[in-house]
C-alpha positions as CSV (number, residue, x, y, z in Angstrom):
1,X,-27.9,-32.3,-63.5
2,X,-27.4,-28.9,-65.0
3,X,-25.4,-26.5,-62.9
4,X,-28.2,-23.9,-63.0
5,X,-31.0,-26.1,-61.9
6,X,-30.3,-26.0,-58.1
7,X,-30.5,-22.2,-58.3
8,X,-33.8,-22.5,-60.2
9,X,-35.1,-24.6,-57.4
10,X,-33.9,-21.9,-54.9
11,X,-35.8,-19.3,-56.9
12,X,-38.9,-21.5,-56.7
13,X,-38.5,-21.6,-52.9
14,X,-38.3,-17.8,-52.8
15,X,-41.3,-17.4,-55.1
16,X,-43.3,-20.0,-53.0
17,X,-42.5,-18.0,-49.9
18,X,-43.6,-14.7,-51.5
19,X,-46.8,-16.3,-53.0
20,X,-47.7,-17.5,-49.5
21,X,-47.0,-14.3,-47.6
22,X,-48.3,-11.7,-50.1
23,X,-52.0,-12.6,-49.6
24,X,-51.6,-12.1,-45.8
25,X,-50.2,-8.5,-46.0
26,X,-53.5,-6.8,-45.2
27,X,-54.6,-9.2,-42.4
28,X,-52.9,-7.3,-39.6
29,X,-53.0,-3.6,-39.0
30,X,-50.1,-1.3,-38.3
31,X,-50.2,-1.9,-34.5
32,X,-46.7,-1.1,-33.4
33,X,-43.0,-1.9,-33.7
34,X,-40.2,-0.8,-36.0
35,X,-42.4,-1.4,-39.0
36,X,-44.6,1.6,-38.0
37,X,-41.5,3.9,-37.7
38,X,-40.3,2.8,-41.1
39,X,-43.7,3.2,-42.8
40,X,-44.5,6.5,-41.2
41,X,-41.1,7.9,-42.2
42,X,-41.6,6.8,-45.8
43,X,-45.0,8.5,-45.8
44,X,-43.6,11.7,-44.5
45,X,-40.7,11.6,-47.0
46,X,-43.3,11.5,-49.8
47,X,-45.3,14.4,-48.3
48,X,-42.3,16.6,-47.6
49,X,-39.8,15.6,-50.3
50,X,-37.0,15.4,-47.6
51,X,-35.1,12.4,-49.0
52,X,-31.6,13.2,-47.8
53,X,-32.7,14.4,-44.3
54,X,-35.8,12.4,-43.5
55,X,-38.3,13.5,-40.8
56,X,-40.9,11.8,-38.7
57,X,-43.7,13.9,-37.2
58,X,-41.9,17.1,-38.3
59,X,-38.8,16.1,-36.3
60,X,-35.5,15.0,-37.9
61,X,-35.2,11.2,-38.0
62,X,-31.5,10.7,-38.6
63,X,-30.8,8.4,-35.7
64,X,-31.2,5.5,-38.2
65,X,-29.9,5.3,-41.8
66,X,-32.7,6.1,-44.3
67,X,-32.3,3.3,-46.8
68,X,-35.3,1.2,-45.6
69,X,-37.6,4.2,-45.6
70,X,-36.3,5.1,-49.1
71,X,-37.1,1.7,-50.4
72,X,-40.6,1.7,-48.8
73,X,-41.3,5.2,-50.2
74,X,-40.4,4.0,-53.7
75,X,-43.0,1.2,-53.5
76,X,-45.8,3.7,-52.5
77,X,-47.9,5.1,-55.3
78,X,-49.0,8.8,-55.4
79,X,-52.6,7.7,-56.0
80,X,-52.6,5.6,-52.8
81,X,-51.0,8.3,-50.7
82,X,-53.4,11.0,-51.9
83,X,-56.4,8.7,-51.3
84,X,-55.4,8.2,-47.7
85,X,-56.1,11.9,-47.1
86,X,-59.6,11.9,-48.7
87,X,-62.5,13.0,-46.5
88,X,-64.6,10.3,-48.0
89,X,-64.5,7.3,-45.8
90,X,-64.9,4.7,-48.6
91,X,-62.2,6.3,-50.7
92,X,-59.9,6.4,-47.7
93,X,-60.6,2.8,-46.7
94,X,-59.9,1.6,-50.3
95,X,-56.6,3.6,-50.3
96,X,-55.5,2.1,-47.0
97,X,-56.2,-1.4,-48.3
98,X,-53.8,-0.7,-51.1
99,X,-51.4,1.0,-48.8
100,X,-51.0,-2.0,-46.5
101,X,-50.0,-4.1,-49.6
102,X,-47.6,-1.5,-51.0
103,X,-46.0,-0.6,-47.7
104,X,-45.3,-4.2,-46.7
105,X,-44.4,-5.5,-50.2
106,X,-40.7,-4.3,-49.8
107,X,-40.4,-6.6,-46.8
108,X,-41.6,-9.6,-48.8
109,X,-39.1,-8.7,-51.6
110,X,-36.3,-8.4,-49.1
111,X,-37.2,-11.7,-47.4
112,X,-37.4,-13.5,-50.8
113,X,-34.0,-12.1,-51.9
114,X,-32.6,-13.2,-48.5
115,X,-33.6,-16.7,-49.3
116,X,-31.6,-16.5,-52.5
117,X,-28.7,-15.0,-50.6
118,X,-29.0,-17.9,-48.2
119,X,-28.6,-20.3,-51.2
120,X,-25.5,-18.3,-52.3
121,X,-24.1,-18.5,-48.7
122,X,-24.6,-22.3,-48.6
123,X,-23.1,-22.9,-52.0
124,X,-20.0,-20.8,-51.2
125,X,-19.6,-22.6,-47.9
126,X,-20.0,-26.0,-49.7
127,X,-17.0,-25.1,-51.9
128,X,-14.7,-25.8,-48.9
129,X,-15.0,-29.5,-49.7
130,X,-15.4,-29.4,-53.4
131,X,-17.1,-32.9,-53.4
132,X,-18.3,-33.4,-56.9
133,X,-20.1,-36.6,-56.1
134,X,-23.9,-36.4,-56.1
135,X,-25.7,-36.1,-52.8
136,X,-29.4,-35.9,-53.7
137,X,-31.3,-35.1,-56.8
138,X,-28.1,-35.4,-58.8
139,X,-26.6,-32.2,-57.1
140,X,-23.0,-31.6,-56.1
141,X,-22.2,-31.0,-52.5
142,X,-22.1,-27.1,-52.8
143,X,-25.4,-27.1,-54.6
144,X,-27.0,-29.4,-52.0
145,X,-25.8,-27.3,-49.1
146,X,-27.0,-24.1,-50.9
147,X,-30.5,-25.4,-51.7
148,X,-31.0,-26.9,-48.3
149,X,-29.9,-23.6,-46.7
150,X,-32.6,-21.8,-48.7
151,X,-35.3,-24.3,-47.7
152,X,-34.3,-24.2,-44.0
153,X,-34.3,-20.4,-44.1
154,X,-37.7,-20.2,-45.7
155,X,-39.3,-22.7,-43.4
156,X,-38.2,-21.9,-39.8
157,X,-40.5,-20.1,-37.4
158,X,-37.9,-17.6,-36.3
159,X,-37.5,-16.3,-39.9
160,X,-41.2,-16.5,-40.7
161,X,-42.1,-14.6,-37.5
162,X,-40.0,-11.5,-38.2
163,X,-39.4,-11.5,-42.0
164,X,-43.1,-10.6,-42.7
165,X,-42.6,-7.1,-41.1
166,X,-41.2,-4.3,-43.3
167,X,-38.8,-3.2,-40.5
168,X,-35.2,-2.2,-40.8
169,X,-34.1,-5.7,-39.7
170,X,-35.2,-7.6,-42.8
171,X,-33.4,-5.1,-45.0
172,X,-30.3,-5.5,-42.8
173,X,-30.6,-9.3,-43.0
174,X,-30.6,-9.3,-46.8
175,X,-27.4,-7.4,-47.2
176,X,-25.6,-9.1,-44.2
177,X,-26.4,-12.4,-45.8
178,X,-25.2,-11.3,-49.2
179,X,-22.0,-10.0,-47.6
180,X,-21.4,-13.2,-45.8
181,X,-22.0,-15.2,-49.0
182,X,-19.3,-13.1,-50.7
183,X,-17.0,-13.5,-47.8
184,X,-17.5,-17.3,-47.9
185,X,-16.8,-17.3,-51.6
186,X,-13.6,-15.2,-51.1
187,X,-12.4,-17.8,-48.6
188,X,-13.4,-21.0,-50.3
189,X,-13.9,-20.1,-53.9
190,X,-12.0,-18.2,-56.6
191,X,-11.9,-14.5,-57.8
192,X,-11.0,-13.4,-54.3
193,X,-10.7,-9.7,-55.2
194,X,-14.1,-9.5,-56.9
195,X,-15.7,-11.4,-54.0
196,X,-14.2,-9.0,-51.5
197,X,-15.3,-6.0,-53.5
198,X,-18.9,-7.3,-53.6
199,X,-18.7,-8.1,-49.9
200,X,-17.6,-4.5,-49.2
201,X,-20.5,-3.1,-51.2
202,X,-23.0,-5.3,-49.4
203,X,-21.6,-4.3,-46.0
204,X,-21.9,-0.7,-47.0
205,X,-25.5,-1.1,-48.0
206,X,-26.2,-3.0,-44.8
207,X,-24.7,-0.1,-42.8
208,X,-27.1,2.2,-44.7
209,X,-29.9,0.0,-43.4
210,X,-29.1,0.1,-39.6
211,X,-25.7,1.4,-39.0
212,X,-22.4,-0.1,-37.8
213,X,-24.1,-3.2,-36.4
214,X,-23.8,-4.6,-39.9
215,X,-20.0,-4.8,-39.5
216,X,-20.5,-6.8,-36.3
217,X,-22.7,-9.3,-38.2
218,X,-20.5,-9.7,-41.3
219,X,-16.9,-8.5,-41.0
220,X,-16.4,-9.5,-37.3
221,X,-17.2,-13.2,-37.8
222,X,-14.9,-13.3,-40.8
223,X,-12.0,-11.9,-38.7
224,X,-12.6,-14.4,-35.9
225,X,-12.7,-17.2,-38.4
226,X,-9.5,-16.1,-40.0
227,X,-7.8,-16.0,-36.5
228,X,-9.1,-19.5,-35.8
229,X,-7.9,-20.8,-39.2
230,X,-4.5,-19.3,-38.7
231,X,-4.1,-20.9,-35.3
232,X,-5.3,-24.3,-36.4
233,X,-3.1,-24.3,-39.5
234,X,0.0,-23.0,-37.7
235,X,1.5,-26.5,-37.4
236,X,0.6,-27.3,-41.0
237,X,3.1,-24.6,-42.2
238,X,5.9,-26.5,-40.5
239,X,5.2,-29.8,-42.2
240,X,6.7,-31.2,-45.4
241,X,5.9,-29.7,-48.8
242,X,3.7,-32.7,-49.6
243,X,1.3,-32.2,-46.7
244,X,1.5,-28.4,-46.6
245,X,0.4,-28.0,-50.2
246,X,-2.6,-30.2,-49.6
247,X,-3.6,-28.5,-46.4
248,X,-3.5,-25.0,-47.8
249,X,-5.8,-26.2,-50.6
250,X,-8.2,-27.6,-48.0
251,X,-8.4,-24.3,-46.2
252,X,-9.6,-22.7,-49.4
253,X,-7.2,-19.9,-48.9
254,X,-5.1,-20.7,-51.9
255,X,-7.0,-21.6,-55.0
256,X,-4.9,-20.0,-57.7
257,X,-2.0,-21.7,-59.6
258,X,1.5,-21.1,-58.1
259,X,4.0,-18.9,-59.8
260,X,5.6,-20.3,-63.0
261,X,9.1,-19.9,-61.6
262,X,10.1,-20.9,-58.1
263,X,13.7,-20.4,-57.0
264,X,13.7,-23.5,-54.8
265,X,15.8,-26.6,-55.2
266,X,14.0,-29.7,-56.5
267,X,14.8,-31.5,-53.3
268,X,12.8,-29.1,-51.2
269,X,9.6,-30.0,-53.1
270,X,9.7,-33.7,-52.1
271,X,8.9,-36.8,-54.1
272,X,6.7,-35.8,-57.1
273,X,5.3,-39.3,-57.4
274,X,4.2,-39.3,-53.7
275,X,2.5,-35.9,-54.2
276,X,0.5,-37.3,-57.2
277,X,-0.4,-40.5,-55.3
278,X,-1.6,-38.4,-52.3
279,X,-3.8,-36.2,-54.4
280,X,-5.3,-39.1,-56.4
281,X,-6.0,-41.1,-53.3
282,X,-7.7,-38.1,-51.7
283,X,-10.0,-37.7,-54.6
284,X,-10.9,-41.4,-54.9
285,X,-11.9,-41.6,-51.2
286,X,-15.5,-40.4,-51.0
287,X,-15.3,-40.0,-47.2
288,X,-12.4,-37.7,-47.2
289,X,-13.5,-35.7,-50.2
290,X,-10.4,-33.5,-49.9
291,X,-10.5,-30.4,-52.1
292,X,-7.6,-30.7,-54.6
293,X,-7.0,-28.3,-57.4
294,X,-6.5,-29.6,-61.0
295,X,-3.1,-27.9,-61.1
296,X,-1.8,-30.3,-58.3
297,X,-2.7,-33.3,-60.4
298,X,-1.2,-31.9,-63.6
299,X,2.0,-30.5,-62.1
300,X,3.7,-32.5,-59.3
301,X,5.8,-29.4,-58.5
302,X,2.6,-27.5,-57.4
303,X,3.4,-28.6,-53.8
304,X,5.2,-25.3,-53.0
305,X,7.5,-25.0,-50.0
306,X,5.9,-23.6,-46.8
307,X,7.7,-20.2,-47.0
308,X,6.4,-19.5,-50.6
309,X,2.9,-20.4,-49.6
310,X,2.9,-18.0,-46.7
311,X,4.2,-15.2,-48.8
312,X,1.7,-15.8,-51.6
313,X,-1.3,-15.9,-49.3
314,X,-0.4,-12.6,-47.6
315,X,0.2,-11.0,-51.0
316,X,-3.1,-12.3,-52.4
317,X,-5.3,-11.4,-49.4
318,X,-4.1,-7.8,-48.7
319,X,-5.2,-6.2,-52.0
320,X,-8.5,-8.0,-51.9
321,X,-9.2,-6.8,-48.3
322,X,-8.2,-3.2,-49.3
323,X,-10.5,-3.3,-52.3
324,X,-13.4,-4.5,-50.1
325,X,-12.7,-1.9,-47.4
326,X,-12.6,1.0,-49.9
327,X,-15.8,-0.3,-51.5
328,X,-17.6,-0.4,-48.2
329,X,-16.5,3.1,-47.3
330,X,-17.6,4.5,-50.6
331,X,-21.1,3.1,-50.1
332,X,-21.5,3.7,-46.4
333,X,-19.9,7.0,-45.7
334,X,-21.5,9.7,-48.0
335,X,-24.8,9.9,-46.1
336,X,-23.3,10.1,-42.6
337,X,-20.8,12.7,-43.8
338,X,-23.6,14.9,-45.3
339,X,-25.6,14.6,-42.0
340,X,-22.7,15.6,-39.9
341,X,-22.1,18.6,-42.1
342,X,-25.8,19.6,-42.2
343,X,-26.8,18.9,-38.6
344,X,-25.0,19.8,-35.4
345,X,-24.6,17.2,-32.7
346,X,-25.3,14.3,-35.1
347,X,-22.4,12.3,-33.8
348,X,-23.8,12.4,-30.2
349,X,-27.2,11.2,-31.5
350,X,-25.6,8.2,-33.2
351,X,-23.4,7.4,-30.2
352,X,-26.5,7.5,-28.0
353,X,-28.1,5.0,-30.2
354,X,-25.1,2.7,-30.0
355,X,-24.7,2.9,-26.2
356,X,-28.5,2.9,-25.4
357,X,-29.0,0.8,-22.3
358,X,-32.9,0.7,-22.2
359,X,-34.6,-2.2,-23.8
360,X,-38.2,-1.2,-23.4
361,X,-40.4,1.8,-23.0
362,X,-40.1,1.9,-19.2
363,X,-36.3,1.7,-19.1
364,X,-35.9,-1.9,-18.1
365,X,-33.2,-4.2,-19.6
366,X,-33.5,-7.7,-20.9
367,X,-31.4,-10.6,-19.6
368,X,-27.9,-10.9,-21.1
369,X,-28.8,-14.3,-22.6
370,X,-31.8,-13.0,-24.5
371,X,-30.4,-13.6,-27.9
372,X,-29.4,-17.1,-27.2
373,X,-32.9,-17.8,-26.1
374,X,-34.0,-17.6,-29.8
375,X,-32.5,-21.0,-30.5
376,X,-35.5,-23.0,-29.2
377,X,-37.9,-21.2,-31.6
378,X,-35.8,-22.3,-34.6
379,X,-38.5,-24.9,-35.1
380,X,-39.0,-27.3,-36.8
381,X,-35.3,-27.5,-37.7
382,X,-34.2,-27.4,-34.0
383,X,-33.3,-31.1,-34.0
384,X,-30.9,-30.7,-37.0
385,X,-29.4,-27.5,-35.5
386,X,-28.6,-29.4,-32.3
387,X,-27.3,-32.3,-34.3
388,X,-25.0,-29.9,-36.2
389,X,-23.6,-28.6,-32.9
390,X,-22.9,-32.2,-31.7
391,X,-21.3,-33.2,-35.0
392,X,-19.0,-30.1,-34.8
393,X,-18.1,-30.9,-31.2
394,X,-17.3,-34.5,-32.2
395,X,-15.0,-33.5,-35.0
396,X,-13.2,-31.0,-32.8
397,X,-12.5,-33.8,-30.3
398,X,-11.4,-36.2,-33.0
399,X,-9.0,-33.6,-34.4
400,X,-7.1,-33.6,-31.1
401,X,-6.3,-37.3,-31.4
402,X,-5.5,-37.5,-35.1
403,X,-2.5,-36.5,-37.2
404,X,-1.4,-36.4,-40.8
405,X,-3.9,-37.0,-43.5
406,X,-6.8,-37.9,-41.1
407,X,-6.3,-34.6,-39.4
408,X,-6.2,-32.7,-42.7
409,X,-9.5,-34.4,-43.6
410,X,-11.2,-33.2,-40.4
411,X,-9.8,-29.7,-41.0
412,X,-11.3,-29.6,-44.4
413,X,-14.7,-30.7,-43.0
414,X,-14.6,-28.2,-40.0
415,X,-14.0,-25.0,-42.0
416,X,-17.5,-24.3,-43.3
417,X,-19.0,-25.4,-40.0
418,X,-16.7,-23.1,-38.1
419,X,-17.5,-20.2,-40.4
420,X,-21.2,-20.7,-39.8
421,X,-20.7,-20.9,-36.0
422,X,-18.7,-17.7,-36.1
423,X,-21.5,-16.0,-38.1
424,X,-23.9,-17.0,-35.3
425,X,-21.9,-16.7,-32.1
426,X,-19.8,-13.6,-32.7
427,X,-22.8,-11.2,-33.4
428,X,-24.9,-12.6,-30.6
429,X,-22.0,-12.3,-28.1
430,X,-21.2,-8.7,-29.1
431,X,-24.9,-7.6,-29.1
432,X,-25.4,-9.2,-25.7
433,X,-23.1,-6.5,-24.2
434,X,-25.7,-3.8,-25.0
435,X,-28.8,-3.4,-22.9
436,X,-31.2,-2.8,-25.8
437,X,-31.9,-6.5,-26.7
438,X,-34.8,-7.4,-28.9
439,X,-35.5,-10.7,-30.6
440,X,-35.7,-9.2,-34.0
441,X,-32.2,-7.8,-33.7
442,X,-31.0,-11.4,-34.1
443,X,-32.7,-11.9,-37.5
444,X,-29.5,-11.4,-39.5
445,X,-27.9,-14.5,-37.9
446,X,-30.8,-16.8,-38.9
447,X,-29.3,-17.4,-42.4
448,X,-26.1,-18.6,-40.7
449,X,-28.2,-20.9,-38.5
450,X,-29.8,-22.2,-41.6
451,X,-26.4,-22.8,-43.1
452,X,-25.2,-24.8,-40.0
453,X,-28.4,-26.8,-40.1
454,X,-28.0,-27.5,-43.8
455,X,-24.5,-28.8,-43.3
456,X,-25.8,-31.3,-40.9
457,X,-28.8,-32.0,-43.0
458,X,-26.8,-32.9,-46.1
459,X,-24.8,-35.4,-44.0
460,X,-27.8,-36.9,-42.4
461,X,-30.0,-37.1,-45.5
462,X,-27.4,-38.5,-47.9
463,X,-27.5,-42.1,-49.0
464,X,-27.1,-44.6,-46.3
465,X,-25.0,-46.8,-48.6
466,X,-21.8,-45.1,-47.6
467,X,-22.5,-45.0,-43.8
468,X,-21.7,-47.4,-41.0
469,X,-24.6,-49.1,-39.2
470,X,-24.3,-46.9,-36.1
471,X,-24.3,-43.7,-38.2
472,X,-27.4,-44.9,-40.1
473,X,-29.2,-45.6,-36.8
474,X,-28.4,-42.1,-35.4
475,X,-29.5,-40.5,-38.6
476,X,-32.8,-42.3,-38.4
477,X,-33.3,-41.0,-34.8
478,X,-32.6,-37.4,-36.0
479,X,-35.0,-37.7,-38.9
480,X,-37.7,-39.3,-36.7
481,X,-37.4,-36.6,-34.1
482,X,-37.7,-34.0,-36.9
483,X,-40.8,-35.6,-38.3
484,X,-42.3,-35.7,-34.8
485,X,-41.6,-32.0,-34.1
486,X,-43.0,-31.1,-37.5
487,X,-46.2,-33.0,-36.9
488,X,-46.6,-31.3,-33.5
489,X,-46.2,-27.8,-35.1
490,X,-48.2,-28.4,-38.3
491,X,-51.1,-30.2,-36.7
492,X,-51.0,-28.1,-33.5
493,X,-51.6,-24.8,-35.1
494,X,-55.1,-25.6,-36.6
495,X,-56.0,-27.8,-33.6
496,X,-55.2,-25.3,-30.9
497,X,-56.7,-22.5,-33.1
498,X,-60.1,-24.2,-32.9
499,X,-60.1,-24.0,-29.1
500,X,-59.5,-21.4,-26.4
501,X,-56.8,-23.4,-24.7
502,X,-54.1,-20.8,-25.3
503,X,-55.1,-17.2,-24.6
504,X,-52.6,-15.9,-27.2
505,X,-54.4,-17.9,-29.9
506,X,-57.8,-16.3,-29.3
507,X,-59.4,-13.3,-30.8
508,X,-59.6,-9.9,-29.1
509,X,-63.1,-10.9,-27.7
510,X,-62.0,-14.3,-26.5
511,X,-63.3,-16.5,-29.3
512,X,-61.2,-19.2,-31.1
513,X,-59.1,-18.2,-34.1
514,X,-60.7,-20.7,-36.5
515,X,-64.2,-22.0,-36.9
516,X,-64.8,-25.7,-37.1
517,X,-64.8,-25.8,-40.9
518,X,-61.6,-23.9,-41.5
519,X,-59.8,-25.6,-38.7
520,X,-60.8,-29.1,-39.7
521,X,-60.1,-28.5,-43.3
522,X,-56.6,-27.1,-42.5
523,X,-55.9,-30.0,-40.1
524,X,-56.8,-32.6,-42.8
525,X,-54.7,-30.9,-45.5
526,X,-51.7,-30.6,-43.3
527,X,-52.1,-34.3,-42.2
528,X,-52.2,-35.4,-45.8
529,X,-49.1,-33.5,-46.7
530,X,-47.3,-35.0,-43.7
531,X,-48.3,-38.6,-44.5
532,X,-47.3,-38.2,-48.1
533,X,-44.0,-36.6,-47.1
534,X,-43.2,-39.4,-44.7
535,X,-43.9,-42.1,-47.3
536,X,-41.9,-40.4,-50.0
537,X,-38.9,-39.8,-47.6
538,X,-38.0,-43.5,-48.0
539,X,-37.2,-42.8,-51.7
540,X,-35.5,-39.3,-51.3
541,X,-34.1,-37.3,-48.5
542,X,-35.4,-34.1,-50.1
543,X,-38.9,-35.2,-49.3
544,X,-38.3,-34.2,-45.7
545,X,-37.1,-30.7,-46.7
546,X,-40.0,-30.1,-49.2
547,X,-42.6,-31.3,-46.7
548,X,-41.3,-29.1,-44.0
549,X,-41.4,-26.1,-46.3
550,X,-45.0,-26.8,-47.3
551,X,-46.2,-27.4,-43.8
552,X,-44.5,-24.4,-42.3
553,X,-45.7,-22.0,-45.0
554,X,-49.2,-23.3,-44.5
555,X,-48.9,-22.9,-40.7
556,X,-47.7,-19.4,-41.3
557,X,-50.8,-18.5,-43.3
558,X,-53.0,-19.8,-40.5
559,X,-51.0,-18.0,-37.8
560,X,-51.3,-14.7,-39.7
561,X,-55.1,-15.4,-40.2
562,X,-55.5,-15.7,-36.5
563,X,-53.0,-13.0,-35.5
564,X,-55.0,-10.4,-37.4
565,X,-58.0,-11.0,-35.1
566,X,-56.0,-10.5,-31.8
567,X,-55.4,-7.3,-29.9
568,X,-51.8,-7.2,-31.0
569,X,-52.9,-7.6,-34.7
570,X,-55.2,-4.6,-34.5
571,X,-54.4,-1.0,-33.9
572,X,-56.2,1.0,-31.3
573,X,-55.1,4.1,-33.1
574,X,-57.1,3.3,-36.2
575,X,-60.6,3.8,-34.6
576,X,-59.2,7.1,-33.1
577,X,-58.0,8.2,-36.5
578,X,-61.4,7.4,-38.0
579,X,-63.1,9.5,-35.4
580,X,-60.7,12.4,-36.0
581,X,-61.3,12.2,-39.7
582,X,-65.1,12.2,-39.0
583,X,-65.2,15.0,-36.4
584,X,-62.0,17.1,-37.0
585,X,-60.8,16.2,-40.5
586,X,-58.4,19.3,-40.8
587,X,-57.2,19.3,-37.2
588,X,-53.5,19.7,-36.1
589,X,-52.6,16.7,-34.0
590,X,-50.1,16.7,-31.0
591,X,-49.0,14.1,-28.6
592,X,-47.4,14.4,-25.2
593,X,-46.6,12.5,-22.0
594,X,-46.2,14.0,-18.5
595,X,-44.2,11.2,-16.9
596,X,-41.6,10.4,-19.5
597,X,-40.4,12.4,-22.6
598,X,-40.8,9.5,-24.9
599,X,-42.9,9.5,-28.0
600,X,-45.5,6.8,-28.3
601,X,-47.0,4.8,-31.1
602,X,-46.8,6.5,-34.5
603,X,-49.7,4.4,-36.0
604,X,-51.8,7.5,-35.5
605,X,-49.6,9.4,-38.0
606,X,-50.0,6.6,-40.5
607,X,-53.8,6.4,-40.3
608,X,-54.2,10.2,-40.3
609,X,-51.5,10.6,-43.0
610,X,-50.3,13.7,-41.3
611,X,-47.7,14.5,-38.6
612,X,-48.6,14.0,-35.0
613,X,-46.2,16.5,-33.5
614,X,-44.6,15.7,-30.1
615,X,-44.8,18.6,-27.7
616,X,-43.4,18.7,-24.2
617,X,-45.8,19.4,-21.3
618,X,-43.9,22.6,-20.6
619,X,-44.7,23.9,-24.1
620,X,-48.4,23.2,-23.9
621,X,-49.3,26.8,-22.8
622,X,-47.8,28.0,-26.2
623,X,-50.7,26.4,-28.1
624,X,-53.5,28.8,-28.8
625,X,-56.7,28.5,-30.9
626,X,-55.9,28.8,-34.6
627,X,-57.7,28.5,-37.9
628,X,-58.2,24.8,-37.5
629,X,-59.0,22.7,-34.4
630,X,-56.2,21.1,-32.4
631,X,-56.2,17.5,-31.0
632,X,-54.0,16.6,-28.1
633,X,-53.3,12.9,-27.4
634,X,-51.8,12.4,-23.9
635,X,-50.3,9.0,-23.2
636,X,-50.5,7.8,-19.6
637,X,-48.9,4.5,-18.5
638,X,-50.3,2.5,-15.6
639,X,-47.1,3.3,-13.6
640,X,-47.3,7.1,-14.2
641,X,-47.9,9.0,-11.0
642,X,-48.1,12.6,-12.4
643,X,-51.6,14.0,-12.6
644,X,-52.7,15.3,-16.1
645,X,-53.4,19.0,-15.8
646,X,-53.8,20.9,-19.0
647,X,-53.9,24.7,-19.6
648,X,-57.2,26.4,-20.2
649,X,-58.8,25.9,-23.6
650,X,-58.6,22.1,-23.8
651,X,-61.8,20.0,-23.6
652,X,-61.8,16.3,-22.8
653,X,-63.0,14.1,-25.7
654,X,-62.3,10.4,-25.2
655,X,-60.0,7.7,-23.9
656,X,-58.2,4.9,-25.9
657,X,-56.6,2.0,-24.1
658,X,-53.5,0.2,-25.5
659,X,-51.5,-2.5,-23.7
660,X,-50.7,-0.9,-20.3
661,X,-51.2,2.6,-21.5
662,X,-54.2,4.9,-21.8
663,X,-54.4,7.6,-24.5
664,X,-56.5,10.5,-23.2
665,X,-57.7,12.8,-26.0
666,X,-58.4,16.5,-25.7
667,X,-59.6,19.0,-28.2
668,X,-59.1,22.8,-28.7
669,X,-61.6,24.3,-30.9
670,X,-60.6,26.6,-33.8
671,X,-60.5,30.3,-33.0
672,X,-62.8,32.9,-34.5
């Protein structure tokens, strides 16, 4: 197969994801979350022209880097933004329909590019084995791992759940995944300096998406992996030149040809014939699939003494790391430096964001294991993910009881698996020490989870001709469990959506998500896809991956169709905004809260296309009648005990309920 064809398949996966999600962009309103903050900031950036120092509701918004809001603003057209301020209801509704598409399209683009970055991550990790034998569809081992990583990433519920939202997290996920792909290529591939430079640039862009957390999710796992590799290879440096040269090649840390002149006696190199024999036997054994460079076959003296290998590795890594570090700083530092020079106390603002201990609006904190609880919703690939963990644990135990070439074979197999585990565990452990824990914060580790799943999937789905009977039986169990879970998910969504069994899958007025016709048709289509996939899986292992992708994308469309009819999918601020446009189209809008100085939902700013200025209760007496009316929205949580007492001049208008809060609206008429 052509080397470029697997990448074309990955592009098709990304395009299929985009084609499935784009029609659903207008089904749910801007009802809350980080997406609202990003979109409202982008709108205000266009209104004010403050690109370097963005604002939100006339207040500086520099607690988060501005890149996601910049990207979102670039996607918004001037015609759409102008139409959102029209006093004509039909013109305004038409503009908002376009706005929902334009504002959320950047998230779809970021998610699609993340799928391609997942392919690059899988391909780079697959280079650790350099197995040129075909695995499926005529692909090499790196291409198979890369393509399966892209498919797993595009078809797991954890990614589909959060990637559809144009929040900072999907922007961060793209650049963290790209950085991790470059880091993996620097470790296992060639052109180390270029890979490190690209990795540094990607980390810098990731920092501009959400701050230093990007370093925790990219650089920190690489450091832990390097420490682990150094400890596990410590004994290899003390072995003979024959084994040492082979093990260094397996690590992927030395892929370039050795120096032309080596001031070492020929006796220190070992037996040239045995070196050739060892390399050739490693290549001929499909089970070991040891990565051996061509220079080792052509030149028996390429097995360098241990002291020379250690010196060359240090010399080759240090410049690459320095180039990557400088590139990262050049990309990430300019905007923070400008903010610190322009605004006083900006460092304290950022430090407060890093050390924030509240996880929700009322100051509570989530459990420390919150991030690890995301693993069960990695459906339907949960079975393969658990299998990957078991395979890794098995190989670690086997490594303790083996020596020599067998141990080198296990080391070569473990390295990509260990890198994927570091990319998962290290960020989750570090983030667990901070009280502000949200499920979407773990989105950047999902590509690494897809990589670990793909590594196990390639082993399970490869031809059974080279497997022992017990391995073939265990693989059939894994595949059977995956099919069972996929059937439950795929058939369960339309089936439950036609009933009121689950309250979360009912509309805001308690009706089923789907009517009988839509539910039955969807159920039949998914059942046909599942049956066809199961039958075709006997001929090709890729049938399982393709069927899973089709079923999960179809289920995602159904879920978004139903979610848009729920309370969470609809904004309570939109009816209020429509009433403000109708009764007070030119009013200045303010928000406050007596119990807690915390700004509420910014959806009102989006639907009014104007700032809703936060004002403290103490400053309310400073508001007086002006040339235009004033609207005051007072948020009151069910736990609030303070009585709402306003200065003279305010007239009660209406109440709006949202979750556990009530928004009480008051009006001050314009002065004469």
